[in-house]
GUVEXLO-307856 format. One line per 8 residues: their letters; for each residue x, y, z of C-alpha. Coordinates in Angstrom, 2 decimals. Layout:
<recs>
A> X/Y/Z  ...
</recs>
This chain:
<recs>
MNYLYLLL> 128.50/84.51/100.72  124.97/84.28/102.07  124.32/88.02/101.76  125.04/88.25/98.01  121.39/88.39/96.92  120.71/91.06/99.55  123.68/93.11/98.33  122.45/92.91/94.74
NLGSLSVP> 119.04/94.21/95.80  120.38/97.03/97.93  123.06/97.91/95.39  120.43/98.20/92.66  118.29/100.43/94.88  120.97/102.65/96.45  121.82/105.11/93.66  118.24/105.54/92.37
FLFSFHPK> 117.00/106.06/95.94  119.63/108.73/96.70  118.99/110.55/93.43  115.23/110.44/94.03  115.75/113.63/96.05  117.64/115.43/93.28  116.03/118.90/92.96  115.49/118.43/89.23
LMFYKRWK> 114.25/114.84/89.25  112.25/114.83/92.51  111.27/111.21/91.98  110.13/111.01/95.60  107.01/112.89/94.51  106.05/109.76/92.55  106.33/107.46/95.56  102.56/107.25/96.09
SLFIGLLI> 101.89/106.06/92.54  104.97/103.82/92.69  103.73/102.24/95.92  100.40/101.42/94.27  102.24/99.96/91.27  104.44/97.83/93.51  101.46/96.47/95.44  99.57/95.50/92.30
SMSIFIPW> 102.59/94.00/90.54  103.58/92.03/93.65  100.03/90.67/93.90  100.66/89.06/90.49  104.35/88.19/90.54  104.68/86.95/94.14  101.98/84.22/93.91  103.46/83.20/90.55
DIIFTING> 106.90/83.04/92.17  105.64/80.96/95.10  103.84/78.45/92.87  106.85/78.05/90.57  109.22/77.65/93.52  107.06/75.01/95.21  106.79/73.09/91.92  110.51/73.19/91.18
IWGFNQDY> 110.28/75.33/88.05  112.93/77.52/89.62  114.58/77.74/93.02  117.20/79.43/95.15  120.70/78.44/96.23  120.79/78.67/100.02  124.49/79.58/99.92  123.58/83.05/98.67
FLGLKIFS> 120.71/84.18/100.88  120.27/84.73/104.60  117.88/81.83/105.13  114.72/83.70/106.14  111.75/82.61/104.02  108.18/83.83/103.71  105.79/81.46/101.88  108.71/79.45/100.46
LPIEEWLF> 110.48/82.56/99.10  113.69/84.02/100.56  113.18/87.51/101.99  115.63/88.71/99.35  113.22/87.55/96.64  110.48/89.68/98.17  112.87/92.64/98.20  113.64/92.00/94.52
FICIPYAC> 110.08/93.06/93.60  110.61/96.36/95.41  114.23/97.23/94.65  114.35/96.35/90.96  111.07/98.04/89.91  112.08/101.10/91.94  115.45/101.30/90.21  113.96/100.72/86.76
TFTHYALL> 111.04/103.16/87.04  113.46/105.78/88.35  115.72/105.11/85.35  112.77/105.47/82.97  111.74/108.87/84.33  115.32/110.11/84.69  116.05/109.29/81.06  112.91/111.08/79.92
YYFPNLKL> 113.81/114.12/82.03  117.25/114.47/80.44  116.15/113.24/77.00  112.52/114.37/76.61  112.47/113.41/72.94  113.49/109.82/73.66  110.38/108.42/72.03  109.46/106.37/69.01
PQTTAKTI> 106.66/107.52/66.72  103.43/105.92/67.93  102.98/104.08/64.64  106.42/102.53/65.07  105.71/101.63/68.69  102.41/100.03/67.71  104.07/98.05/64.92  106.67/96.74/67.37
SYLLIFLL> 103.90/95.93/69.85  101.85/93.93/67.35  104.97/92.05/66.22  105.81/91.23/69.83  102.27/90.03/70.51  102.37/87.82/67.42  105.79/86.33/68.24  105.03/85.80/71.92
LIISIYNS> 101.71/84.13/71.13  103.25/81.81/68.56  106.06/80.81/70.93  103.53/80.31/73.76  101.31/78.06/71.65  104.19/75.88/70.52  105.62/75.67/74.05  102.48/75.36/76.12
SKWYTFIN> 104.01/72.50/78.11  106.92/74.70/79.27  105.39/76.58/82.14  107.89/79.42/82.51  107.82/80.17/78.80  104.06/79.84/78.49  102.94/81.87/81.53  105.63/84.48/81.00
FVLATILI> 104.91/85.12/77.33  101.11/85.02/77.71  101.26/87.61/80.50  103.49/89.85/78.38  101.08/89.50/75.46  98.09/90.53/77.56  99.97/93.41/79.13  101.19/94.81/75.81
AIVIKKNP> 97.66/94.60/74.39  96.26/96.52/77.37  98.93/99.22/77.22  98.45/99.67/73.44  94.78/100.39/74.08  95.05/102.44/77.27  98.40/104.23/77.04  100.24/103.82/73.71
DLLSSFYL> 102.43/106.84/74.48  104.06/104.87/77.31  105.23/102.20/74.89  106.74/104.86/72.61  109.19/105.78/75.35  109.44/102.47/77.20  110.80/100.50/74.26  113.82/102.82/74.24
TFLVMLIP> 114.31/103.21/77.99  114.07/99.44/78.41  117.03/99.03/76.06  119.06/101.15/78.48  117.78/99.15/81.46  119.03/95.97/79.83  122.61/97.03/80.62  122.25/96.77/84.44
FFIVNGIL> 119.82/93.87/83.88  122.55/91.77/82.27  124.90/92.57/85.15  122.51/91.91/88.05  120.60/89.03/86.48  123.84/87.63/85.13  125.19/87.34/88.66  121.91/85.85/89.89
TGSFISNE> 122.08/83.16/87.20  125.75/82.30/87.70  127.90/84.80/85.83  131.05/85.84/87.70  130.35/83.48/90.63  130.94/79.77/91.22  127.25/78.83/91.27  123.92/80.45/90.47
VVWYNNSE> 121.82/82.29/93.06  118.64/81.36/91.19  118.45/78.04/89.33  115.98/77.05/86.60  114.44/73.76/85.55  115.32/73.85/81.86  112.52/71.46/80.96  110.13/74.32/81.79
NLNIRLFT> 111.77/76.92/79.55  113.26/77.19/76.06  116.73/76.39/77.39  118.14/79.34/75.46  120.58/81.43/77.49  121.89/84.93/76.98  125.22/84.32/78.68  123.82/82.59/81.81
IPIEDTIY> 120.39/84.24/81.68  117.33/82.33/80.40  115.89/84.28/77.50  112.52/84.25/79.29  113.99/86.50/81.99  114.17/89.42/79.55  110.41/89.16/78.94  109.82/88.70/82.67
AFSLILLN> 111.72/91.94/83.38  109.92/93.68/80.52  106.50/92.81/81.98  107.45/93.60/85.57  108.72/97.08/84.73  106.03/97.91/82.16  103.27/96.90/84.57  104.63/99.20/87.28
LFIMTRFE> 104.98/102.12/84.85  101.51/101.55/83.40  99.91/101.61/86.86  101.95/104.65/87.89  101.03/106.69/84.82  97.38/105.65/85.02  97.15/106.66/88.69  98.94/109.97/88.06
NERKLSIS> 96.74/110.81/85.06  93.56/110.08/87.01  94.80/112.23/89.88  95.52/115.13/87.49  92.04/114.81/86.00  90.39/114.85/89.43  92.42/117.91/90.47  91.56/119.80/87.29
ASHQ> 87.89/118.85/87.65  87.80/120.13/91.23  89.17/123.52/90.08  86.49/124.01/87.44
</recs>
């Protein structure tokens, strides 16, 4: 089934894309800021992906993709960094539209953030030879620290919306890592991670998804806030 990875990407994108034009949500109005977020996040995650693929830290089962590669990555892997962030950022904003009070107190969000930073740093230090664990957790640590300083309100809502996103995450990433199918779409070199699985999913993948989505949302909100400030300044 060499189109499975493509189907997972398009399936993840389809409903959020169609509902982007909903008259109440109007997510399409955020496309400009989303596009900027996607470009910046891909400039980080794609080179990381290429290096890890070339060095055998993870790889792809050719039985589940079409065979077209760009810089050692299947075209479906490139689409992953568009389809999944699109679906997740849409979910974040849709949840906040229908549940505007879906937020933690900032003190609670900051406490969670500092605990995460501490735990991720400790795990990184003690597993510095495991490249997926180390790079993944260090990046998450840096990102959380930046967002605490620049946009703590985002974390107040994101910690809760991310819990909702974990439901489709376990389905899609579960299939990618071998749940429900005879073999995995994406394989991992377990000597480069903690070798702890949530079902078939390496525990590092949850932090990877956390960083990928948070980075896109942080860039989107920062761009939108700066645009609002420039518009208000021009009207004064």
